[in-house]
N, C-alpha and C positions, 0 to 999 in steps of 0.2 A: 543430505546432509547427515551427518551422526550426534553429537553433539547438539545441548545449545546456545545459542546464541543470544549476546544482549542484543534487546530489541530498543530498537532509536527510530520513530517514525519517520518518516520525508514525504508524505504524500498520503493524500486520500483517497481511496478505492470507492468514487462515486456511481452508485446502481439507479436506478427509479426509483428504490423504495430505501435503501439503505446508506449510509456515511462508514466504511470503516478505514483507521487510520494502518497503515501500511509501511514498511518500511526493504525500499528498491534495491536491490540486491544483484550486480552481471551477471551473466548467465549463459551459456552457448550458446544462444539463440537472441537474445533479445535483453530482457532483466523481469527477475524474480520479484514477486508480489509477498511478501513476507508477514503476515499478520501477527497480530503479540503472540498468540495459543501455540502458533506455527511453531516461530521463535524459543517461545520457552518449553517446549518439546521437544523442539530435535525434528517438528515433520520436515518434510521435501511440500512446497506451496503449493500450495491451486493454482494460482492463476501466474501467469506471465501474458509481461508482452512486451512483443516483437514491434523493431521499428516498420513499417510501412506495411504492416500483413494485421494487426490491433491483438484485440486482448485474448486468450484462449485460458480454457480454466482445461484441465487436468487434459490435456493434448488438442482440447476439443474449443475451434474458433466460437469468440459469444460476440454478442452484441449488446447497445445498452449501455457502455463502463466508458469512465474517462478517467482520467486519475489528475487531482490538482496539487502542486503544494502546499505544506504544511503553513506555510511562511502566510501564505493569501487565505487560510483562516484565521490566525493569530491576527492577522490586522482588523479582521472585521469585527472585532471585542471590544465594548468600550475601553476608555480611557480608564475606568474610575475605578474598572472592573480590575485590569492589567495592574493599578497602584497600591492596590490595596492586598498584594500578597506577600 
């Protein structure tokens, strides 16, 4: 990726210790997971998810990660907080 893209998070990448908003972009072997910093700086994504194979970070398979759709995150907010905006 050579130029900065507009970051629109679609999912949350969840590890044992951290939740990171990410944008899924179709790649040659699965989906790339762009963080906001990677998207703004025009960097290649560190994480990739491959169907039936799992998560990869810089080409190495990693465990302990899963994706959750962003819509699921926003539904858990109290209704009064959503209305106050």
